C-alpha positions in Angstrom: 6.1 -48.2 6.3 8.3 -51.4 6.0 10.4 -51.9 3.1 8.7 -53.7 0.2 5.6 -53.1 1.5 3.2 -52.1 -1.5 0.5 -49.3 -1.1 -1.7 -47.1 -3.4 -1.5 -43.4 -3.6 -4.3 -41.3 -4.7 -2.7 -37.5 -5.1 -5.5 -35.2 -5.9 -3.8 -32.7 -7.7 -4.9 -29.3 -8.7 -8.9 -29.3 -8.8 -11.7 -26.8 -8.6 -14.6 -28.9 -8.8 -15.6 -32.7 -8.2 -12.9 -35.2 -9.3 -12.2 -39.0 -10.0 -8.8 -39.9 -8.6 -6.9 -43.0 -9.9 -4.3 -44.8 -7.6 -0.3 -45.2 -8.4 1.2 -48.5 -7.0 4.3 -47.5 -4.7 6.4 -49.8 -2.9 8.2 -48.6 0.2 11.9 -48.7 -0.1 14.9 -47.5 2.0 14.6 -44.6 4.5 11.9 -42.7 2.5 8.7 -45.0 2.8 6.9 -43.3 -0.2 10.1 -42.4 -2.3 8.0 -38.9 -2.7 5.6 -40.2 -4.7 2.8 -38.7 -2.6 4.1 -35.4 -2.2 2.1 -32.7 -3.6 2.6 -29.0 -4.4 -0.3 -27.1 -5.9 -3.6 -25.2 -5.5 -7.1 -26.5 -4.6 -9.4 -23.7 -4.9 -13.1 -24.8 -4.5 -14.4 -21.3 -3.8 -15.6 -22.6 -0.4 -17.9 -25.1 -2.0 -18.3 -28.8 -1.1 -16.6 -31.0 -3.8 -17.1 -34.7 -4.3 -13.9 -36.5 -4.6 -14.1 -40.2 -5.9 -11.1 -42.6 -5.0 -11.4 -45.1 -7.9 -10.3 -48.3 -6.1 -11.4 -50.9 -8.9 -8.1 -51.6 -10.1 -6.4 -52.3 -6.6 -6.2 -56.0 -6.3 -3.7 -56.5 -3.3 -6.3 -56.1 -0.6 -5.7 -58.9 1.9 -9.0 -60.0 3.0 -7.6 -62.9 5.0 -5.7 -60.7 7.3 -7.5 -57.3 7.6 -4.7 -56.1 10.3 -2.7 -55.4 7.0 -5.4 -53.2 5.3 -6.0 -49.6 6.2 -7.1 -46.4 4.9 -5.5 -43.0 5.6 -5.9 -39.6 4.7 -2.7 -37.2 4.6 -3.7 -33.7 4.8 -0.6 -32.0 4.9 2.4 -30.8 6.8 2.8 -27.1 7.5 -0.1 -25.9 5.6 -1.9 -22.7 5.7 -5.4 -23.6 4.8 -8.4 -25.4 6.5 -9.8 -28.4 5.0 -12.9 -30.2 5.9 -13.8 -33.5 5.2 -17.3 -35.0 5.3 -19.4 -38.2 4.5 -16.6 -40.5 4.0 -17.8 -43.8 2.5 -15.9 -47.1 1.5 -18.3 -49.0 -0.8 -17.9 -52.2 -2.6 -19.2 -52.0 -6.1 -21.4 -54.7 -5.4 -23.1 -53.0 -2.5 -25.9 -51.7 -4.6 -25.4 -48.0 -3.9 -27.6 -47.1 -6.6 -30.5 -49.2 -4.9 -30.0 -47.1 -2.0 -30.3 -43.7 -3.7 -33.3 -44.8 -5.4 -34.8 -46.1 -2.0 -34.0 -43.0 -0.4 -35.8 -40.9 -2.9 -38.9 -43.0 -2.5 -39.3 -42.8 1.2 -41.4 -39.8 2.1 -42.8 -38.8 5.3 -44.0 -35.8 7.3 -41.2 -34.6 9.3 -43.1 -32.0 11.6 -45.2 -34.2 13.6 -47.9 -33.9 16.3 -49.6 -37.1 16.9 -49.0 -39.4 13.8 -46.1 -39.7 11.7 -47.3 -40.6 8.1 -45.3 -42.6 5.7 -46.6 -40.8 2.8 -44.7 -43.1 0.4 -42.7 -46.3 0.9 -41.3 -48.4 -2.1 -42.5 -51.7 -0.1 -43.5 -53.0 3.3 -40.8 -51.5 5.6 -39.4 -51.5 9.4 -39.5 -48.2 10.4 -37.6 -47.3 13.7 -37.7 -44.3 16.1 -34.5 -43.2 18.0 -34.2 -40.5 20.4 -31.5 -38.5 19.9 -29.2 -40.2 22.3 -29.6 -43.5 20.2 -32.5 -45.0 22.3 -34.9 -46.9 20.4 -38.4 -46.0 21.3 -40.8 -47.3 18.7 -40.3 -50.1 16.0 -43.3 -50.7 13.4 -43.6 -52.7 10.0 -45.8 -50.1 8.0 -46.9 -50.2 4.5 -46.9 -46.8 2.3 -49.6 -44.5 3.6 -50.0 -45.9 6.9 -49.2 -43.8 9.9 -47.3 -44.3 13.2 -49.0 -43.2 16.6 -46.4 -41.0 18.3 -48.5 -38.9 20.6 -46.9 -40.4 23.7 -43.5 -39.2 22.5 -42.0 -36.1 24.2 -41.5 -33.0 22.1 -38.1 -32.8 20.5 -36.1 -34.4 17.9 -35.7 -37.9 16.9 -34.1 -40.0 14.1 -36.4 -42.1 11.7 -34.7 -45.1 10.1 -36.5 -47.1 7.3 -35.4 -50.4 6.1 -36.8 -53.1 3.5 -34.3 -55.9 4.4 -31.7 -54.7 1.7 -31.8 -50.7 1.9 -32.0 -48.2 4.9 -32.3 -44.7 5.0 -32.7 -42.1 7.8 -34.8 -39.0 8.3 -34.8 -36.2 11.1 -38.3 -35.6 12.7 -39.4 -33.0 15.0 -42.3 -33.7 17.6 -44.2 -30.7 18.4 
């Protein structure tokens, strides 16, 4: 990182359950780009359970939206470590993207996931576009349906498929098995 470059550090510190971390602003100087500000020595013991870590970026105002080649997000796991770390489901979300709406939409979408001839959309919050994809990503069916309607899937081969349900603002996915 070049001298004078500003960046934000999220240091997780010790934790055993879910955590929210706020940033510390740092300016790279001299030969030590981070002035040691992101050094971490401690214990993270979650007992093998998945934990949610939220990086609160609400105070960061230095994002250059005009030149996105200068913005990046990186995870530093460690050097000479004796542990394993699994990172899953990374999401970078703007506060105005309506994540609560997506969660509510996800809860409202109900369908049978083991199908023979018909995929029944038991509950939909509104008229929605339902796409069915093969596991290799090929679109095999696209329909506009209302809650309670069914889609004929009798011509699909046996196997696994991904179903996406969209209402124009929100999108959720489900795995179905055609028997």
